[in-house]
C-alpha positions as CSV (number, residue, x, y, z in Angstrom):
1,X,0.1,-0.1,0.3
2,X,2.5,2.6,0.8
3,X,4.9,1.3,-2.0
4,X,1.5,2.0,-4.7
5,X,1.1,5.4,-2.9
6,X,4.7,6.7,-3.4
7,X,5.0,4.9,-7.1
8,X,2.2,7.4,-7.9
9,X,3.4,10.6,-5.8
10,X,6.2,9.7,-8.3
11,X,3.6,9.2,-11.3
12,X,2.2,12.5,-10.4
13,X,5.1,14.5,-10.1
14,X,6.9,13.4,-13.0
15,X,3.2,14.2,-15.1
16,X,4.1,18.0,-13.4
17,X,7.8,18.2,-14.7
18,X,6.8,17.0,-17.2
19,X,3.8,19.6,-18.3
20,X,5.6,22.8,-17.2
21,X,8.3,21.5,-19.0
22,X,6.3,22.2,-21.8
23,X,5.1,25.1,-21.0
24,X,8.5,26.7,-20.7
25,X,9.4,24.9,-24.3
26,X,6.3,26.9,-25.9
27,X,7.4,29.9,-24.8
28,X,11.3,29.5,-25.7
29,X,11.5,27.1,-28.8
30,X,8.8,28.9,-30.6
31,X,10.2,32.5,-29.4
32,X,13.6,31.5,-31.4
33,X,11.8,29.5,-34.4
34,X,9.9,32.7,-34.7
35,X,12.7,35.1,-35.0
36,X,11.8,37.0,-31.8
37,X,15.2,36.5,-29.8
38,X,17.3,38.8,-29.7
39,X,21.1,39.5,-30.4
40,X,21.7,41.0,-27.2
41,X,22.2,38.3,-25.3
42,X,21.3,35.6,-27.4
43,X,23.2,36.2,-29.9
44,X,26.7,37.4,-28.3
45,X,26.5,34.7,-25.9
46,X,25.8,31.6,-29.4
47,X,28.9,33.2,-30.9
48,X,30.6,32.1,-27.6
49,X,28.9,28.7,-27.5
50,X,30.4,28.3,-31.6
51,X,33.4,30.0,-30.6
52,X,34.5,27.6,-27.7
53,X,33.1,24.6,-30.0
54,X,36.3,25.2,-31.5
55,X,38.8,25.5,-29.4
56,X,39.0,29.5,-29.5
57,X,38.4,32.1,-27.2
58,X,35.5,34.1,-28.1
59,X,35.7,37.8,-29.3
60,X,32.8,38.4,-29.5
61,X,31.6,40.4,-33.0
62,X,27.7,40.9,-32.2
63,X,29.7,42.9,-29.1
64,X,32.0,45.3,-31.3
65,X,33.1,48.2,-31.5
66,X,32.6,47.8,-27.7
67,X,34.3,44.9,-26.5
68,X,36.7,42.1,-27.3
69,X,37.2,39.1,-25.5
70,X,33.3,38.3,-24.2
71,X,35.1,37.6,-20.9
72,X,35.6,41.1,-20.6
73,X,32.0,41.8,-20.8
74,X,30.6,39.2,-17.9
75,X,32.5,36.2,-16.6
76,X,30.1,33.3,-17.6
77,X,32.2,30.2,-17.8
78,X,29.8,27.8,-18.1
79,X,29.5,29.0,-21.9
80,X,32.9,26.6,-22.1
81,X,31.1,23.8,-20.2
82,X,28.0,24.0,-22.4
83,X,30.0,24.7,-25.4
84,X,29.7,20.5,-26.9
85,X,26.1,20.8,-26.7
86,X,25.9,23.1,-29.7
87,X,26.8,20.0,-32.0
88,X,23.6,18.8,-31.6
89,X,20.8,20.9,-30.7
90,X,22.5,24.1,-32.8
91,X,21.0,27.7,-32.3
92,X,18.6,26.1,-29.8
93,X,21.4,24.7,-27.2
94,X,21.0,27.3,-24.4
95,X,17.0,27.1,-24.2
96,X,17.4,24.1,-23.6
97,X,20.3,24.3,-21.4
98,X,18.0,26.4,-19.5
99,X,14.6,24.7,-19.4
100,X,16.6,21.8,-18.0
101,X,18.3,23.9,-15.6
102,X,15.1,25.3,-14.1
103,X,13.3,21.5,-13.6
104,X,16.7,20.6,-11.3
105,X,16.1,23.5,-10.1
106,X,12.7,22.5,-9.0
107,X,13.7,19.0,-7.7
108,X,16.6,20.6,-5.7
109,X,13.1,22.5,-4.0
110,X,11.7,19.6,-3.8
111,X,14.5,17.8,-2.1
112,X,14.6,20.3,0.4
113,X,11.0,20.6,1.9
114,X,10.9,16.7,1.6
115,X,14.6,17.0,3.6
116,X,12.7,19.2,6.2
117,X,9.6,18.0,6.1
118,X,7.2,15.4,3.4
119,X,6.1,15.2,0.2
120,X,3.6,16.7,0.3
121,X,4.7,19.7,1.0
122,X,7.5,19.4,-0.8
123,X,5.2,19.0,-3.8
124,X,3.2,21.9,-3.1
125,X,7.0,24.5,-3.3
126,X,8.1,22.5,-6.4
127,X,4.3,23.2,-8.2
128,X,4.7,27.4,-6.7
129,X,8.3,27.8,-8.0
130,X,7.1,26.1,-11.6
131,X,4.2,28.9,-11.0
132,X,7.2,32.1,-10.5
133,X,6.9,35.0,-12.6
134,X,10.5,35.7,-12.6
135,X,10.7,32.4,-14.4
136,X,8.5,33.3,-17.2
137,X,9.7,37.0,-17.6
138,X,13.3,35.2,-18.0
139,X,12.0,32.5,-20.5
140,X,10.3,35.3,-22.8
141,X,14.0,37.2,-23.2
142,X,15.7,34.3,-24.6
143,X,18.9,32.6,-22.4
144,X,20.8,34.3,-19.6
145,X,23.5,32.5,-17.5
146,X,22.2,33.8,-14.1
147,X,19.4,31.7,-14.5
148,X,21.2,28.5,-14.5
149,X,23.5,29.8,-11.7
150,X,20.4,30.4,-9.8
151,X,19.1,27.5,-10.1
152,X,21.9,25.8,-8.1
153,X,20.7,27.7,-5.0
154,X,18.0,25.1,-3.7
155,X,21.1,22.7,-4.1
156,X,23.2,24.2,-1.9
157,X,20.6,24.7,0.8
158,X,20.1,21.2,0.8
159,X,23.4,19.7,0.4
160,X,24.5,21.8,3.3
161,X,21.7,20.7,5.3
162,X,22.8,17.3,4.6
163,X,26.3,18.1,5.5
164,X,27.1,16.8,1.8
165,X,30.0,18.9,1.7
166,X,31.6,17.4,-1.5
167,X,29.0,18.4,-3.8
168,X,28.3,21.4,-1.7
169,X,31.5,22.2,-3.2
170,X,30.7,21.4,-6.2
171,X,27.1,23.1,-6.6
172,X,29.0,26.2,-5.6
173,X,32.2,25.8,-7.8
174,X,29.3,26.2,-11.3
175,X,27.0,28.6,-8.8
176,X,29.8,31.0,-9.3
177,X,31.1,30.0,-12.7
178,X,27.5,30.6,-14.4
179,X,28.5,34.9,-13.7
180,X,30.5,37.3,-11.6
181,X,27.2,38.9,-9.5
182,X,26.7,36.0,-8.5
183,X,29.4,35.9,-6.5
184,X,28.2,39.0,-4.2
185,X,25.0,37.2,-4.0
186,X,26.3,34.7,-3.2
187,X,28.1,36.2,-0.3
188,X,24.5,37.6,1.8
189,X,23.4,34.4,1.0
190,X,26.4,32.2,3.0
191,X,25.9,34.8,5.8
192,X,22.0,34.3,5.9
193,X,22.6,31.0,6.4
194,X,25.9,31.7,9.2
195,X,22.5,32.9,11.0
196,X,20.1,29.9,10.4
197,X,22.6,27.8,11.0
198,X,24.5,30.0,14.4
199,X,23.7,26.7,16.8
200,X,25.5,24.4,14.4
201,X,29.2,24.6,14.5
202,X,29.8,23.0,11.2
203,X,27.6,24.5,9.2
204,X,28.5,27.8,10.6
205,X,31.8,27.1,9.7
206,X,31.5,25.8,6.9
207,X,28.3,29.3,5.5
208,X,31.5,31.4,7.0
209,X,34.1,29.6,4.5
210,X,32.3,30.2,1.5
211,X,31.0,33.4,2.3
212,X,34.5,34.3,2.7
213,X,35.9,33.0,-0.5
214,X,32.0,34.6,-2.5
215,X,33.7,38.0,-1.5
216,X,36.5,37.1,-2.5
217,X,35.9,35.5,-5.9
218,X,34.0,38.8,-6.9
219,X,36.3,41.5,-5.8
220,X,39.3,39.6,-7.9
221,X,37.0,39.2,-11.1
222,X,35.6,42.5,-10.9
223,X,38.5,44.5,-10.4
224,X,41.3,43.0,-12.0
225,X,40.4,40.2,-14.5
226,X,37.0,41.5,-16.2
227,X,39.5,44.6,-17.5
228,X,42.7,42.8,-17.7
229,X,40.5,41.3,-20.4
230,X,39.1,44.3,-21.9
231,X,40.3,46.6,-24.0
232,X,43.2,49.1,-22.7
233,X,41.4,51.4,-20.2
234,X,38.8,49.4,-19.8
235,X,36.6,49.0,-16.5
236,X,33.4,46.8,-15.4
237,X,30.8,48.6,-17.6
238,X,28.2,47.2,-15.4
239,X,28.0,49.7,-12.5
240,X,25.0,51.6,-13.7
241,X,24.6,52.8,-9.9
242,X,24.6,56.9,-10.1
243,X,22.5,57.5,-6.8
244,X,25.0,55.8,-5.2
245,X,28.2,56.8,-6.8
246,X,30.9,56.2,-9.5
247,X,31.8,53.0,-8.5
248,X,31.6,50.3,-6.1
249,X,34.0,51.8,-3.6
250,X,31.9,55.4,-3.5
251,X,28.2,53.0,-3.7
252,X,29.4,51.2,-0.5
253,X,30.3,54.5,1.2
254,X,27.3,56.2,0.3
255,X,25.1,52.4,1.3
256,X,27.3,53.0,5.0
257,X,26.5,56.4,5.8
258,X,23.4,57.4,4.0
259,X,21.2,54.3,5.3
260,X,17.9,56.4,5.0
261,X,18.6,57.5,1.4
262,X,19.8,53.8,0.5
263,X,16.1,52.8,1.9
264,X,14.3,55.3,-0.3
265,X,15.8,54.0,-3.4
266,X,14.0,51.2,-2.9
267,X,10.9,52.9,-3.3
268,X,11.3,56.6,-4.5
269,X,12.2,56.8,-8.8
270,X,15.1,58.5,-8.4
271,X,15.3,58.8,-12.2
272,X,12.5,61.6,-12.2
273,X,11.0,61.0,-15.3
274,X,7.4,58.9,-15.7
275,X,8.3,56.0,-17.2
276,X,9.5,55.2,-14.1
277,X,6.7,55.9,-11.8
278,X,5.1,52.8,-9.7
279,X,7.4,50.2,-11.2
280,X,9.2,49.4,-7.5
281,X,5.6,49.0,-5.9
282,X,4.7,46.6,-9.2
283,X,7.5,44.6,-7.8
284,X,7.5,44.8,-4.5
285,X,3.2,43.7,-4.6
286,X,4.4,40.7,-6.8
287,X,7.2,39.4,-4.0
288,X,5.3,39.8,-1.2
289,X,2.5,38.0,-2.9
290,X,4.4,35.6,-4.1
291,X,5.7,34.3,-0.3
292,X,7.5,37.5,-0.3
293,X,5.4,38.5,3.3
294,X,6.5,35.0,5.1
295,X,10.1,35.5,4.9
296,X,9.3,38.7,7.8
297,X,8.9,35.7,10.5
298,X,12.4,34.4,9.3
299,X,14.3,37.8,8.6
300,X,17.5,36.0,7.3
301,X,16.2,35.4,4.0
302,X,15.7,39.5,3.7
303,X,19.3,39.3,4.3
304,X,19.9,37.0,1.3
305,X,17.4,39.1,-1.1
306,X,19.3,42.2,-0.1
307,X,21.7,42.2,-3.5
308,X,18.8,41.5,-5.8
309,X,17.0,44.0,-4.5
310,X,19.9,46.5,-4.6
311,X,21.0,45.7,-8.3
312,X,17.5,46.1,-9.3
313,X,16.4,48.7,-7.2
314,X,19.4,51.1,-7.3
315,X,19.8,51.2,-11.2
316,X,19.9,53.7,-14.0
317,X,17.9,51.5,-16.4
318,X,14.4,52.2,-14.7
319,X,13.3,48.5,-17.0
320,X,15.6,46.9,-14.1
321,X,13.8,47.7,-11.5
322,X,10.0,45.7,-12.3
323,X,8.6,42.0,-13.1
324,X,9.6,41.9,-17.1
325,X,13.1,40.4,-18.8
326,X,15.5,37.8,-16.4
327,X,16.4,40.5,-13.7
328,X,13.5,39.4,-11.2
329,X,14.3,35.1,-11.3
330,X,17.2,35.8,-8.2
331,X,14.0,35.9,-6.2
332,X,12.5,33.2,-6.5
333,X,14.6,30.3,-4.9
334,X,15.1,32.7,-1.4
335,X,11.7,32.9,-1.6
336,X,10.0,29.3,-2.2
337,X,13.1,28.0,0.1
338,X,11.6,30.7,3.1
339,X,8.5,30.4,2.4
340,X,8.0,26.7,2.6
341,X,9.9,26.5,5.7
342,X,7.6,28.4,7.2
343,X,5.0,27.1,6.5
344,X,6.2,23.6,7.9
345,X,6.8,24.8,11.5
346,X,3.4,25.3,11.8
347,X,2.0,22.6,14.3
348,X,-1.7,22.1,12.6
349,X,-1.5,20.1,9.6
350,X,-4.9,21.5,8.1
351,X,-3.7,25.0,8.8
352,X,0.0,24.3,6.7
353,X,-2.1,22.3,3.5
354,X,-4.2,25.9,3.3
355,X,-1.0,28.0,3.4
356,X,0.2,26.3,0.6
357,X,-2.8,26.1,-1.4
358,X,-2.9,29.8,-0.5
359,X,0.9,30.5,-1.6
360,X,0.0,28.5,-5.2
361,X,-2.8,30.5,-6.1
362,X,-1.2,33.7,-5.3
363,X,1.5,33.2,-7.5
364,X,0.0,32.4,-10.2
365,X,-2.5,35.3,-10.5
366,X,1.0,37.2,-10.0
367,X,2.2,36.0,-12.5
368,X,-0.6,35.9,-15.2
369,X,-1.2,39.4,-14.1
370,X,2.4,40.1,-14.9
371,X,1.9,38.3,-18.9
372,X,-0.8,40.9,-19.1
373,X,-0.3,43.8,-17.6
374,X,3.0,45.5,-15.9
375,X,4.5,49.3,-15.3
376,X,7.6,49.0,-18.0
377,X,7.2,47.5,-21.8
378,X,7.1,44.1,-22.4
379,X,6.6,42.6,-25.8
380,X,3.1,40.3,-24.9
381,X,3.8,38.2,-27.6
382,X,6.8,36.6,-26.7
383,X,5.5,36.0,-23.1
384,X,2.0,34.7,-23.9
385,X,1.4,31.3,-24.5
386,X,-1.8,30.8,-24.0
387,X,-2.2,33.8,-27.2
388,X,-2.5,33.0,-30.4
389,X,-0.1,36.2,-31.4
390,X,2.8,34.2,-29.9
391,X,2.6,31.3,-32.7
392,X,2.8,34.3,-35.6
393,X,4.5,36.4,-37.2
394,X,3.7,39.8,-40.0
395,X,6.0,37.8,-42.3
396,X,6.6,34.3,-43.6
397,X,9.6,32.5,-41.6
398,X,9.4,29.3,-43.6
399,X,10.0,31.2,-46.5
400,X,12.6,33.3,-43.9
401,X,14.3,30.3,-43.2
402,X,14.6,30.0,-47.1
403,X,16.2,32.4,-47.7
404,X,18.8,32.5,-45.2
405,X,19.9,29.4,-47.1
406,X,21.4,32.4,-49.8
407,X,24.2,33.2,-47.1
408,X,27.5,30.4,-46.9
409,X,27.9,29.0,-43.5
410,X,31.5,30.8,-43.5
411,X,30.2,34.0,-44.8
412,X,30.6,37.5,-42.4
413,X,27.6,39.1,-41.7
414,X,26.0,41.9,-40.8
415,X,21.9,41.3,-39.0
416,X,19.5,42.7,-37.8
417,X,18.7,42.3,-34.2
418,X,16.6,39.5,-34.3
419,X,18.2,37.2,-37.3
420,X,21.7,37.4,-35.2
421,X,20.9,34.5,-33.4
422,X,20.3,32.0,-36.3
423,X,23.1,33.5,-38.3
424,X,26.2,34.1,-35.2
425,X,27.9,29.7,-35.8
426,X,30.3,31.9,-37.7
427,X,33.5,33.5,-36.8
428,X,32.2,37.1,-37.8
429,X,28.3,38.5,-37.0
430,X,27.8,41.9,-36.6
431,X,24.5,43.8,-35.3
432,X,23.0,46.1,-37.8
433,X,23.8,49.0,-38.4
434,X,27.4,47.9,-37.5
435,X,28.5,47.1,-41.2
436,X,32.4,47.1,-41.0
437,X,34.0,43.6,-43.0
438,X,31.0,41.7,-43.2
439,X,30.0,40.2,-47.0
440,X,26.2,39.8,-46.4
441,X,23.4,41.9,-45.0
442,X,20.1,40.9,-43.7
443,X,17.7,43.6,-42.8
444,X,13.7,42.8,-42.6
445,X,11.3,46.1,-41.6
446,X,8.9,43.8,-39.4
447,X,11.7,42.8,-36.9
448,X,12.9,44.2,-34.0
449,X,15.2,47.3,-35.4
450,X,17.4,47.9,-32.1
451,X,19.3,49.5,-31.0
452,X,18.0,52.3,-33.6
453,X,15.2,54.3,-31.5
454,X,13.7,56.0,-34.3
455,X,12.0,54.2,-37.7
456,X,13.1,56.4,-39.3
457,X,17.2,56.2,-38.8
458,X,16.9,52.2,-39.4
459,X,14.3,53.2,-42.4
460,X,17.3,55.7,-43.4
461,X,19.9,53.4,-42.7
462,X,18.9,50.8,-45.0
463,X,17.6,52.9,-48.1
464,X,21.7,54.1,-48.0
465,X,22.6,50.7,-48.3
466,X,19.9,49.7,-50.9
467,X,21.7,52.7,-53.4
468,X,24.9,52.3,-53.2
469,X,27.0,50.8,-55.3
470,X,28.9,48.6,-52.9
471,X,25.9,46.1,-52.2
472,X,24.1,43.8,-54.9
473,X,20.2,43.1,-53.7
474,X,20.1,39.5,-54.2
475,X,17.2,38.8,-52.5
476,X,14.2,41.5,-51.8
477,X,10.7,39.6,-50.1
478,X,8.6,39.2,-47.4
479,X,9.3,42.4,-45.9
480,X,13.1,40.9,-46.0
481,X,16.0,42.6,-48.2
482,X,19.5,40.1,-48.2
483,X,22.3,42.4,-49.3
484,X,25.1,41.0,-51.2
485,X,28.9,43.1,-50.9
486,X,30.2,43.4,-54.2
487,X,33.6,41.6,-55.1
């Protein structure tokens, strides 16, 4: 009887995992197939995957003219580990890796909550995890290594709690190698765990060691390694926090000496223009209703989220503040672990069950609301997998793939934003209008015109090429033009 019940639970869990995997795939793969994936960052990462798979250092041409080695932008060593998969899955490789990582992260949640409670609550925690809005907004914006790194966090909780230190070190290493800023987050996670395990000498010691390694790794990579890999005079280019200062040192000084001002920045629109109004409030409400409110019962979980709030709310780019893109996924493992740990401590089973179900319902409601209504702009067609526009484009996709076959595999190409990630498995691929030594140019009037901010500028740029004696038009149909450089 017990064995039958266990088998039934495993079958149901497998079916649920499969169902979420299908939804994630529908979002991610359909967007890529329909040319909705972007040069920044998916095209950039795909080209690095190609170079690593051919045993070359990636001097990323999608990032030209601003960068050279991709590691001078973000220090993401995981790309080297994933690169052999390119030979099997092609341009879909990283999308598949990301979905598998999310599923594995969900299993980490299940294992941890089962360890401290029971299978039923663990199953509920896994569902809440898979429903969190940060997953869907991240999947809708292609691929990012911070998503993969985030999915290691539940396993860190699990292995530390079980005192499996070899496994902890392996997961911790993968976590650090995913992206340089994960190390700063790791420092706060392990400080939080030091508080949680303050009465357990061994776990306290290991948490302290991992916290120390994290902060040292972050400082060395950001201050020394990344600048050394960049062009002469380069610095870390992802410090966008002018409200705190012009560098990390000034920011830390501001945080320490002006705590009230710093706290206000978590809620106010420091940029001052209307587009940023209510964006931070929307994020706070979404986090609280998705389980964040329970973390106030164990404030060390909130401590773990401080760098995530900081990198979002202090930023000079207001789109970082909100629910869109991949900037919220790091909230997920801390909220789910913290919320369900607290729920597991409730004495009455009926009350525990009600709290778990309520949290699942609220999380789902927030997620679906975020797909339809956010204060920051996002291409809804990329996210609304339950609506017809997600599965269509206003040009013939099959014909587009056939037209792109006209371009030789090894030719240097300059392509419009949404075509870069499909054409980047070559040594030289540039984002239009950065043409440099490209032999072919690909543009489509129905596609995203980034990095142009005005339609007029994009149209004029295409017209200039069209009338140029340097280029001959070899394809002009289906809203797309392909130009070949004259010899």
